[in-house]
NUGU-285636 format. One line per field, with one value per residue (C-alpha): residue in one letter; residue number from 1; x, y, z. Coordinates in steps of 0.02 Angstrom, whole numbers, plus 32768, in hexadecimal, padded with zeros to 4 digits. Last residue first. Example, Ala and Ser with C-alpha at 12.3 -4.5 7.8 and 13.67 -1.06 7.14 Angstrom:
% NUGU-285636
code (S / A)
pos (2 / 1)
X (82AC / 8267)
Y (7FCB / 7F1F)
Z (8165 / 8186)
***
This chain:
% NUGU-285636
code (X / X / X / X / X / X / X / X / X / X / X / X / X / X / X / X / X / X / X / X / X / X / X / X / X / X / X / X / X / X / X / X / X / X / X / X / X / X / X / X / X / X / X / X / X / X / X / X / X / X / X / X / X / X / X / X / X / X / X / X / X / X / X / X / X / X / X / X / X / X / X / X / X / X / X / X / X / X / X / X / X / X / X / X / X / X / X / X / X / X / X / X / X / X / X / X / X / X / X / X / X / X / X / X / X / X / X / X / X / X / X / X / X / X / X / X / X / X / X / X / X / X / X / X / X / X / X / X / X / X / X / X / X / X / X / X / X / X / X / X / X / X / X / X / X / X / X / X / X / X / X / X / X / X / X / X / X / X / X / X / X / X / X / X / X / X / X / X / X / X / X / X / X / X / X / X / X / X / X / X / X / X / X / X / X / X / X / X / X / X / X / X / X / X / X / X / X / X / X / X / X / X / X / X / X / X / X / X / X / X / X / X / X / X / X / X / X / X / X / X / X / X / X / X / X / X / X / X / X / X / X / X / X / X / X / X / X / X / X / X / X / X / X / X / X / X / X / X / X / X / X / X / X / X / X / X / X / X / X / X / X / X / X / X / X / X / X / X / X / X / X / X / X / X / X / X / X / X / X / X / X / X / X / X / X / X / X / X / X / X / X / X / X / X / X / X / X / X / X / X / X / X / X / X / X / X / X / X / X / X / X / X / X / X / X / X / X / X / X / X / X / X / X / X / X / X / X / X / X / X / X / X / X / X / X / X / X / X / X / X / X / X / X / X / X / X / X / X / X / X / X / X / X / X / X / X / X / X / X / X / X / X / X / X / X / X / X / X / X / X / X / X / X / X / X / X / X / X / X / X / X / X / X / X / X / X / X / X / X / X / X / X / X / X / X / X / X / X / X / X / X / X / X / X / X / X / X / X / X / X / X / X / X / X / X / X / X / X / X / X / X / X / X / X / X / X / X / X / X / X / X / X / X / X / X / X / X / X / X / X / X / X / X / X / X / X / X / X / X / X / X / X / X / X / X / X / X / X / X / X / X / X / X / X / X / X / X)
pos (467 / 466 / 465 / 464 / 463 / 462 / 461 / 460 / 459 / 458 / 457 / 456 / 455 / 454 / 453 / 452 / 451 / 450 / 449 / 448 / 447 / 446 / 445 / 444 / 443 / 442 / 441 / 440 / 439 / 438 / 437 / 436 / 435 / 434 / 433 / 432 / 431 / 430 / 429 / 428 / 427 / 426 / 425 / 424 / 423 / 422 / 421 / 420 / 419 / 418 / 417 / 416 / 415 / 414 / 413 / 412 / 411 / 410 / 409 / 408 / 407 / 406 / 405 / 404 / 403 / 402 / 401 / 400 / 399 / 398 / 397 / 396 / 395 / 394 / 393 / 392 / 391 / 390 / 389 / 388 / 387 / 386 / 385 / 384 / 383 / 382 / 381 / 380 / 379 / 378 / 377 / 376 / 375 / 374 / 373 / 372 / 371 / 370 / 369 / 368 / 367 / 366 / 365 / 364 / 363 / 362 / 361 / 360 / 359 / 358 / 357 / 356 / 355 / 354 / 353 / 352 / 351 / 350 / 349 / 348 / 347 / 346 / 345 / 344 / 343 / 342 / 341 / 340 / 339 / 338 / 337 / 336 / 335 / 334 / 333 / 332 / 331 / 330 / 329 / 328 / 327 / 326 / 325 / 324 / 323 / 322 / 321 / 320 / 319 / 318 / 317 / 316 / 315 / 314 / 313 / 312 / 311 / 310 / 309 / 308 / 307 / 306 / 305 / 304 / 303 / 302 / 301 / 300 / 299 / 298 / 297 / 296 / 295 / 294 / 293 / 292 / 291 / 290 / 289 / 288 / 287 / 286 / 285 / 284 / 283 / 282 / 281 / 280 / 279 / 278 / 277 / 276 / 275 / 274 / 273 / 272 / 271 / 270 / 269 / 268 / 267 / 266 / 265 / 264 / 263 / 262 / 261 / 260 / 259 / 258 / 257 / 256 / 255 / 254 / 253 / 252 / 251 / 250 / 249 / 248 / 247 / 246 / 245 / 244 / 243 / 242 / 241 / 240 / 239 / 238 / 237 / 236 / 235 / 234 / 233 / 232 / 231 / 230 / 229 / 228 / 227 / 226 / 225 / 224 / 223 / 222 / 221 / 220 / 219 / 218 / 217 / 216 / 215 / 214 / 213 / 212 / 211 / 210 / 209 / 208 / 207 / 206 / 205 / 204 / 203 / 202 / 201 / 200 / 199 / 198 / 197 / 196 / 195 / 194 / 193 / 192 / 191 / 190 / 189 / 188 / 187 / 186 / 185 / 184 / 183 / 182 / 181 / 180 / 179 / 178 / 177 / 176 / 175 / 174 / 173 / 172 / 171 / 170 / 169 / 168 / 167 / 166 / 165 / 164 / 163 / 162 / 161 / 160 / 159 / 158 / 157 / 156 / 155 / 154 / 153 / 152 / 151 / 150 / 149 / 148 / 147 / 146 / 145 / 144 / 143 / 142 / 141 / 140 / 139 / 138 / 137 / 136 / 135 / 134 / 133 / 132 / 131 / 130 / 129 / 128 / 127 / 126 / 125 / 124 / 123 / 122 / 121 / 120 / 119 / 118 / 117 / 116 / 115 / 114 / 113 / 112 / 111 / 110 / 109 / 108 / 107 / 106 / 105 / 104 / 103 / 102 / 101 / 100 / 99 / 98 / 97 / 96 / 95 / 94 / 93 / 92 / 91 / 90 / 89 / 88 / 87 / 86 / 85 / 84 / 83 / 82 / 81 / 80 / 79 / 78 / 77 / 76 / 75 / 74 / 73 / 72 / 71 / 70 / 69 / 68 / 67 / 66 / 65 / 64 / 63 / 62 / 61 / 60 / 59 / 58 / 57 / 56 / 55 / 54 / 53 / 52 / 51 / 50 / 49 / 48 / 47 / 46 / 45 / 44 / 43 / 42 / 41 / 40 / 39 / 38 / 37 / 36 / 35 / 34 / 33 / 32 / 31 / 30 / 29 / 28 / 27 / 26 / 25 / 24 / 23 / 22 / 21 / 20 / 19 / 18 / 17 / 16 / 15 / 14 / 13 / 12 / 11 / 10 / 9 / 8 / 7 / 6 / 5 / 4 / 3 / 2 / 1)
X (3E90 / 3DD1 / 3DA3 / 3DE1 / 3E71 / 3E40 / 3F04 / 3F5D / 3F7B / 401E / 4083 / 3FE6 / 403C / 3FEC / 404E / 4018 / 3F58 / 3F5D / 3FA0 / 403F / 4076 / 4052 / 40F7 / 414F / 4119 / 414E / 41EF / 420C / 41E3 / 426E / 42F3 / 42DA / 42E8 / 438B / 43A5 / 4399 / 43D0 / 4489 / 44DD / 446E / 447F / 4541 / 4573 / 451A / 4541 / 45F6 / 45E2 / 4581 / 45D4 / 459A / 461E / 4694 / 46FA / 46DC / 465C / 4611 / 45E9 / 4599 / 4512 / 44F7 / 4447 / 439B / 4328 / 4296 / 4206 / 4144 / 40A4 / 4020 / 3FC2 / 3FB6 / 402D / 40AF / 40AE / 40D5 / 4150 / 418C / 4189 / 41C5 / 4267 / 4296 / 4280 / 4329 / 43CE / 443F / 4490 / 44DF / 4490 / 44C5 / 445B / 44F2 / 4563 / 44E2 / 44CE / 458A / 4586 / 450F / 4571 / 4615 / 45EC / 45FE / 4590 / 458C / 457A / 44CC / 44A3 / 4403 / 43B9 / 431D / 436C / 4358 / 43C0 / 43B4 / 43E8 / 442E / 4419 / 44BD / 44B2 / 452F / 45A4 / 4518 / 44B0 / 4521 / 44DD / 4427 / 4494 / 44A1 / 4461 / 443F / 439E / 4379 / 43C5 / 4390 / 42E6 / 42FB / 4336 / 4297 / 421E / 4277 / 428A / 41BD / 4177 / 41DB / 41A2 / 422A / 41F8 / 41CB / 41CD / 416B / 41CC / 41D7 / 4123 / 40AB / 404E / 408F / 4159 / 4120 / 4178 / 421F / 429E / 4315 / 42B1 / 433D / 42F0 / 42FE / 4315 / 434E / 438F / 4433 / 4468 / 4529 / 4543 / 45CE / 4632 / 4608 / 4688 / 46C2 / 460C / 4598 / 454F / 44EE / 443C / 43DC / 433A / 42C7 / 4244 / 41B2 / 4106 / 4085 / 3FDB / 3FA6 / 3F18 / 3EB2 / 3EC7 / 3F7B / 3FB1 / 3F81 / 3FE1 / 406B / 408F / 4086 / 410B / 4184 / 417D / 419D / 4220 / 429A / 42B2 / 4230 / 419B / 41B8 / 412D / 411E / 4092 / 409D / 4002 / 3FA0 / 3F01 / 3EB3 / 3EC4 / 3F72 / 3FD7 / 4077 / 403F / 40B1 / 40A1 / 40DD / 4119 / 4120 / 40CF / 40F2 / 4192 / 40FE / 40BB / 4014 / 3FC9 / 4036 / 404C / 3FFA / 402F / 3FCF / 3FB7 / 4016 / 4008 / 40AE / 40B9 / 409F / 410D / 40CD / 4097 / 414B / 41BC / 4151 / 4164 / 4229 / 424F / 41D5 / 420E / 42BA / 4290 / 4234 / 42C5 / 435B / 42CD / 42F5 / 429B / 4252 / 41B3 / 4167 / 40BE / 4068 / 3FA7 / 3FA9 / 3F6F / 3F1E / 3E5A / 3EA8 / 3EAE / 3F80 / 3FDF / 4023 / 4014 / 3F5B / 3F11 / 3F67 / 3F07 / 3E7B / 3E76 / 3E9D / 3E20 / 3DAA / 3DF7 / 3DF7 / 3D32 / 3D0D / 3D38 / 3DEB / 3E19 / 3D82 / 3CFC / 3CFC / 3C99 / 3BD8 / 3BA5 / 3B84 / 3C15 / 3C7E / 3CF8 / 3DA9 / 3DF7 / 3EC5 / 3EFB / 3F52 / 3EF6 / 3E5C / 3E91 / 3EBE / 3E47 / 3DD1 / 3D34 / 3D61 / 3DD0 / 3D1C / 3D0F / 3C8B / 3BD8 / 3B66 / 3AE0 / 3B25 / 3BCF / 3BA5 / 3B51 / 3BE7 / 3C44 / 3B88 / 3B91 / 3C6A / 3C3A / 3C55 / 3CCC / 3D5B / 3D4D / 3CEB / 3D79 / 3D3D / 3D9A / 3DB4 / 3D33 / 3CB0 / 3C4E / 3CD9 / 3CD5 / 3C22 / 3C48 / 3BE7 / 3BA7 / 3BA9 / 3B12 / 3B21 / 3AB4 / 3A78 / 3ACA / 3AB2 / 3B34 / 3B13 / 3B7C / 3BCC / 3C4B / 3CFD / 3CC6 / 3C45 / 3CCC / 3D59 / 3CCD / 3C9A / 3D57 / 3D7E / 3CC8 / 3D1B / 3DAE / 3D82 / 3CEF / 3D7C / 3D72 / 3CB0 / 3C8E / 3CCD / 3CA6 / 3C5C / 3C64 / 3C63 / 3C1C / 3C2E / 3B9C / 3BDC / 3C22 / 3CDE / 3D88 / 3D4C / 3D77 / 3DB2 / 3E6B / 3F1E / 3F07 / 3F1A / 3E6F / 3E3E / 3E2E / 3DC9 / 3D15 / 3C9E / 3BE2 / 3B85 / 3BC1 / 3B53 / 3BAF / 3B83 / 3B9F / 3B81 / 3B65 / 3BA2 / 3B21 / 3AD2 / 3A9F / 3A5F / 3A3E / 399E / 3935 / 39B9 / 3A10 / 3A0B / 3A9A / 3AED / 3B66 / 3AE2 / 3A86 / 3B40 / 3B4D / 3AA0 / 3AD7 / 3B68 / 3B21 / 3A96 / 3B02 / 3B5F / 3AC8 / 3A92 / 3B43 / 3B77 / 3AD2 / 3ACA / 3B9C / 3B6F / 3ADB / 3B59 / 3BD5 / 3B54 / 3B21 / 3BCA / 3BDE / 3B4A / 3AD1 / 3AA3 / 3A22 / 39D8 / 39BA / 3932 / 3957)
Y (E7A8 / E7A7 / E7AE / E717 / E710 / E707 / E6EE / E6EB / E777 / E778 / E7F2 / E85C / E890 / E887 / E907 / E9A7 / E994 / E969 / EA12 / E9FF / EA49 / E977 / E969 / E9C7 / E962 / E8D3 / E8FC / E947 / E897 / E829 / E8B0 / E88E / E7E6 / E7F3 / E863 / E7F3 / E75E / E780 / E786 / E6DF / E684 / E6A5 / E661 / E5AB / E596 / E5B1 / E51E / E4A5 / E4A3 / E504 / E4FB / E557 / E4FA / E578 / E507 / E4F9 / E5B6 / E5BC / E631 / E6BA / E709 / E707 / E77B / E730 / E782 / E757 / E7AD / E739 / E708 / E64F / E60D / E69E / E686 / E5D1 / E5F5 / E65F / E5EA / E55F / E5BE / E5EE / E54A / E4E0 / E553 / E588 / E63A / E6A3 / E649 / E67C / E5ED / E59A / E5B4 / E55E / E4C0 / E4BB / E4BB / E41D / E3BC / E3D3 / E3A4 / E2EA / E2BB / E2E6 / E3A8 / E394 / E360 / E3D2 / E383 / E3DD / E469 / E520 / E592 / E648 / E6CD / E762 / E80B / E816 / E87A / E8AA / E927 / E921 / E993 / EA30 / EA78 / EA7D / EADD / EA59 / EA55 / E995 / E9A5 / EA2B / E9FC / E924 / E986 / E9DB / E951 / E8E3 / E953 / E97A / E8B3 / E8B3 / E939 / E913 / E842 / E7B6 / E751 / E694 / E66A / E5C3 / E549 / E4E8 / E4DB / E4F9 / E471 / E3C6 / E415 / E467 / E3F1 / E3D3 / E448 / E472 / E50C / E596 / E636 / E6F4 / E79B / E743 / E7BF / E762 / E7B1 / E7AE / E75E / E6E7 / E741 / E735 / E768 / E6B8 / E695 / E609 / E641 / E5C9 / E5F7 / E637 / E664 / E6EF / E6CB / E73C / E72C / E7C4 / E815 / E769 / E713 / E6A9 / E615 / E620 / E5FB / E545 / E522 / E58A / E511 / E47B / E4B5 / E501 / E44A / E400 / E484 / E449 / E46F / E4BC / E52A / E5A8 / E609 / E6BF / E72D / E7F5 / E872 / E896 / E865 / E912 / E914 / E8E3 / E827 / E7DC / E730 / E696 / E613 / E541 / E4E5 / E418 / E435 / E3E8 / E464 / E4F5 / E4B4 / E4CD / E541 / E5A0 / E65C / E6EF / E7A6 / E82A / E8E2 / E91E / E9D8 / EA0A / EAAE / EA59 / E9D9 / E920 / E8F2 / E929 / E8CD / E81C / E825 / E830 / E79B / E726 / E762 / E736 / E68B / E670 / E683 / E619 / E5A3 / E5A0 / E570 / E61F / E661 / E707 / E755 / E7DD / E7DC / E7BC / E6FA / E6ED / E6D0 / E624 / E5C7 / E5B8 / E516 / E520 / E48D / E444 / E4EC / E51F / E45C / E493 / E52B / E4D9 / E468 / E4E6 / E553 / E4C5 / E4AC / E557 / E54C / E5B1 / E630 / E6A4 / E6DD / E645 / E65C / E625 / E5B8 / E5FF / E5BA / E542 / E56A / E528 / E4ED / E4CD / E585 / E53B / E597 / E561 / E4BC / E4B0 / E41A / E424 / E3EE / E350 / E32C / E304 / E33D / E2C3 / E2DE / E2A4 / E21C / E18E / E19A / E183 / E0F7 / E07A / E103 / E105 / E04F / E057 / E0D7 / E181 / E1E0 / E203 / E1D4 / E244 / E2BE / E383 / E3FE / E4AC / E50C / E486 / E492 / E44B / E397 / E396 / E3BF / E43E / E400 / E47D / E49F / E553 / E5A3 / E666 / E719 / E790 / E822 / E8C3 / E90E / E9B9 / E981 / E995 / EA0C / E974 / E8EB / E93D / E935 / E89B / E86D / E8E0 / E8A5 / E7E7 / E807 / E866 / E7CA / E745 / E700 / E70F / E6DF / E636 / E5ED / E616 / E5C4 / E635 / E695 / E708 / E71D / E76A / E812 / E7DC / E828 / E828 / E8BE / E8B4 / E877 / E899 / E950 / E9CD / E9BD / EA74 / EA11 / E971 / E9AF / E92A / E95F / E8A8 / E84A / E7D5 / E7AD / E714 / E6CA / E61B / E5FC / E535 / E4AE / E440 / E395 / E31A / E27C / E220 / E235 / E25F / E1CE / E208 / E1A3 / E256 / E242 / E256 / E2FA / E34A / E322 / E371 / E41F / E42A / E414 / E489 / E506 / E4EF / E51F / E5A9 / E5F8 / E601 / E649 / E6C4 / E6E8 / E6ED / E781 / E7CA / E7CD / E813 / E89C / E8D8 / E8E2 / E955 / E935 / E8A0 / E817 / E7A5 / E6E6 / E659 / E5BC)
Z (A55A / A52A / A476 / A443 / A3BE / A301 / A2BB / A358 / A3CD / A43F / A3E1 / A41D / A4A8 / A559 / A59B / A540 / A548 / A5F7 / A60E / A66D / A71F / A749 / A6DB / A745 / A7D2 / A7A0 / A768 / A81C / A864 / A7DC / A80C / A8C7 / A8A6 / A852 / A8D8 / A96C / A917 / A8E9 / A992 / A9E2 / A92E / A91B / A9DB / A9C3 / A90D / A940 / A9B2 / A96C / A8BE / A811 / A7B1 / A75B / A6E9 / A651 / A603 / A6AA / A6C4 / A75B / A7BA / A73F / A763 / A6FC / A6B8 / A652 / A5F7 / A5EE / A5B6 / A5C9 / A516 / A543 / A4CC / A4D1 / A594 / A591 / A522 / A593 / A623 / A5B0 / A57A / A633 / A675 / A666 / A662 / A5E9 / A5C5 / A528 / A49D / A3FE / A3AD / A353 / A3EE / A454 / A3CA / A3C0 / A473 / A484 / A3FA / A457 / A4EE / A4F3 / A588 / A655 / A642 / A5FA / A6A4 / A6C5 / A62C / A5EF / A59A / A598 / A51E / A55A / A4B5 / A4E5 / A549 / A5C0 / A65D / A6FB / A6A4 / A60F / A66D / A66F / A5ED / A646 / A6D3 / A766 / A81A / A80A / A838 / A7C9 / A72A / A753 / A754 / A6BE / A66D / A6A4 / A667 / A5C9 / A59A / A5D3 / A57E / A4E1 / A4CA / A4A4 / A418 / A436 / A37E / A352 / A2F5 / A389 / A37D / A416 / A46B / A426 / A44B / A4F1 / A55E / A4EB / A555 / A4C5 / A4AF / A474 / A4B8 / A485 / A4DE / A587 / A609 / A646 / A6E2 / A723 / A7D6 / A79D / A71A / A652 / A5E5 / A5B6 / A571 / A59A / A658 / A6A3 / A6E4 / A77E / A7AA / A794 / A712 / A6E9 / A6DA / A6AB / A6B5 / A6E3 / A693 / A727 / A6AD / A68B / A730 / A706 / A661 / A6B9 / A752 / A6EB / A666 / A6E8 / A736 / A68C / A677 / A706 / A7B2 / A84C / A80F / A89B / A88D / A8BD / A89D / A88C / A8B2 / A82A / A88C / A8A5 / A966 / A950 / A987 / A990 / A96C / A994 / A92C / A939 / A8A8 / A8E9 / A99D / AA3E / AA5A / AA66 / AB02 / AB2F / AAAE / AA43 / AA59 / AA46 / AA5E / AA91 / AA61 / A9C0 / A9B3 / AA21 / AA70 / AB07 / AB13 / AB4A / AABB / AA5C / AAFF / AAEF / AA30 / AA28 / AAB1 / AA60 / A9C8 / AA07 / AA35 / A98E / A937 / A9B2 / A986 / A8C4 / A830 / A806 / A7BD / A7CB / A7B0 / A78C / A7B2 / A864 / A89D / A942 / A918 / A8BA / A972 / A9B1 / A9A4 / A90F / A8AC / A8E3 / A8DC / A836 / A810 / A843 / A7F1 / A750 / A741 / A76C / A6D3 / A667 / A691 / A66A / A5B5 / A5A3 / A521 / A527 / A4BF / A458 / A3B4 / A396 / A318 / A25E / A200 / A26A / A2EC / A2D1 / A367 / A371 / A37B / A41B / A48F / A451 / A443 / A50E / A538 / A5D7 / A586 / A53D / A5E0 / A630 / A6F1 / A741 / A734 / A7BE / A7E6 / A781 / A7AB / A85A / A84A / A869 / A8DB / A965 / A95A / A9A1 / AA1C / A9FF / AA78 / AA2A / A964 / A926 / A952 / A939 / A900 / A95E / A8FD / A916 / A871 / A820 / A86B / A834 / A775 / A729 / A677 / A5ED / A598 / A5D5 / A649 / A61A / A61C / A579 / A568 / A50D / A487 / A45A / A3F5 / A432 / A4EA / A4FF / A4DF / A556 / A5E1 / A5B0 / A5D3 / A67E / A6C5 / A6AE / A6FA / A78C / A7B3 / A786 / A83F / A849 / A7AD / A7DA / A72E / A69C / A5E1 / A570 / A4BB / A436 / A3AF / A315 / A2D2 / A29D / A2DF / A39F / A418 / A4CD / A49E / A448 / A46C / A3CE / A38A / A315 / A266 / A2AB / A2A4 / A2DD / A2F2 / A307 / A389 / A401 / A498 / A502 / A5B5 / A5EE / A694 / A6C2 / A6CA / A75B / A759 / A7E4 / A77F / A7D6 / A871 / A8DA / A959 / AA11 / AA6F / AAA8 / AA29 / A9C1 / AA1D / AA1C / A964 / A931 / A99F / A935 / A898 / A8BD / A8FC / A853 / A7F4 / A856 / A87E / A7BF / A793 / A821 / A7DE / A73C / A751 / A7BB / A719 / A6AF / A746 / A730 / A671 / A673 / A5C9 / A616 / A5CA / A622 / A5BF / A617 / A5C4)
***
């Protein structure tokens, strides 16, 4: 097995790109020949590139960042996919490791087979175009995706590395990343090359409409750093969770994704966006206010969550706290102050900070309210929605800085229900400012050094070196 050693992170990533292109290209060529009726001589296999770092010098006394260093001496490695897509990310990670440990980098082929489906950037639909006879022998000639190579045991802290074995360099294996890249294209209707480092999640089309108008204005502004706006291909309405990308040259623009309603959608999308290693994600949406002192249109900044949504119970136990991240909280407060034209001490007039309860039953009001209302009171919840706790909990789980800023659109405990006429008028008047706050928050976060933005609160024991 040929091993190349590189002192320069950029050269190491270029070597990974050469290996990946050679292996994936060979698979694509063999499949194209097969689809035209030319059978290969035997099984056609390709393998993902492997990136390996050997660490001898470990000094943790001066470490202040949350990634870019190894806690123990040893060998660390990761299978790699789409190094062209992740070039900036990989170079940054390797450069930090070099600064921390003075190490070099090895590139070679792994023993992780590359499924032929993933060798095609936009996916391969094997059933299309192949005859029944070709489909019968397909599995004997090509590797298909294997769920055993794309689980989240490393993310969930469920995998222990046996003594003497290489330790993981990153949270995700190459097949797990490939799977998510293809699911993102399917759900959002946009190529993963367009995703930006700062992500806004919403669950209302009103926000999409407002974001489209705002984005086009910013791109047309010569003084703006935004260079392009990319929308879903074809009819966005045909996409389950369409994504919209306000792009910067450095990839640090803003992506807005309409995840729709419910915690299941929130988990699905964040499960896949996480492999892109965003710098931060924030939930912007509407909620039910639970307190007498709140008014329609007031903001709610989450500093805690009641996770009554259940979709992450198997991956992240309920006893795990989801802490507020100071960098996100301060940026959201500052954005509200600047956008609303209020002094910091005046923010309490329009915004309350507290616990948000997220549930999985949209029609909870139709049941006996005494039990849930008692729990809301005991938890000190000030607002109720269906997605925020899932977005935050998956941010914690995937080590992605997270936050939530909601606006109160109804108060069901106080006889102010969300009815069609009132809701439409409310959305139209509130969305523009709420979006402006979200965008300003991302601009503030972008100004922060990565070492500050990526909080050490998100590190587990024996964390992987890569962010």
